[in-house]
C-alpha positions in Angstrom: -50.8 45.3 113.1 -54.5 45.4 113.6 -57.1 48.0 112.6 -56.0 51.6 112.3 -58.3 54.6 112.6 -57.5 57.5 110.3 -57.3 60.8 112.1 -56.5 64.4 111.2 -53.8 66.5 112.8 -56.0 67.1 115.9 -56.5 63.3 116.3 -60.2 63.6 115.4 -61.7 60.8 113.4 -64.2 61.2 110.5 -67.0 61.2 113.1 -67.2 64.6 114.6 -66.4 64.6 118.4 -64.7 61.2 118.2 -60.9 61.2 118.8 -58.4 58.4 118.5 -54.9 58.1 119.6 -52.1 55.6 120.5 -51.9 52.2 119.0 -55.2 52.4 117.3 -54.3 55.6 115.4 -50.6 55.2 114.6 -47.8 52.8 113.7 -45.3 51.9 115.1 -46.8 50.8 118.4 -44.9 52.5 121.2 -45.8 53.4 124.8 -44.1 56.8 124.6 -45.8 57.7 121.3 -49.1 56.5 122.7 -48.7 58.7 125.8 -47.8 61.7 123.6 -50.8 61.0 121.3 -53.1 60.8 124.3 -52.0 64.1 125.7 -52.4 65.8 122.3 -55.8 64.2 121.8 -56.9 65.3 125.2 -55.9 68.8 124.6 -57.6 68.9 121.2 -60.8 67.4 122.7 -60.8 70.1 125.4 -60.3 72.7 122.7 -63.2 71.4 120.7 -65.5 71.6 123.8 -64.4 75.0 124.9 -64.3 76.6 121.4 -66.6 74.6 119.2 -66.4 75.4 115.5 -69.7 76.7 114.0 
């Protein structure tokens, strides 16, 4: 299955500001799940830039 990156519920990796989604962050590999993950990761990335946690 390849290397998987562990993420939290916001798709953020253990490195602050680095997000992962799609095939690298979830099993099973599926186009529809990857698209959904990408949309969610993008929204969470935007949130982290607009409202950064102190």
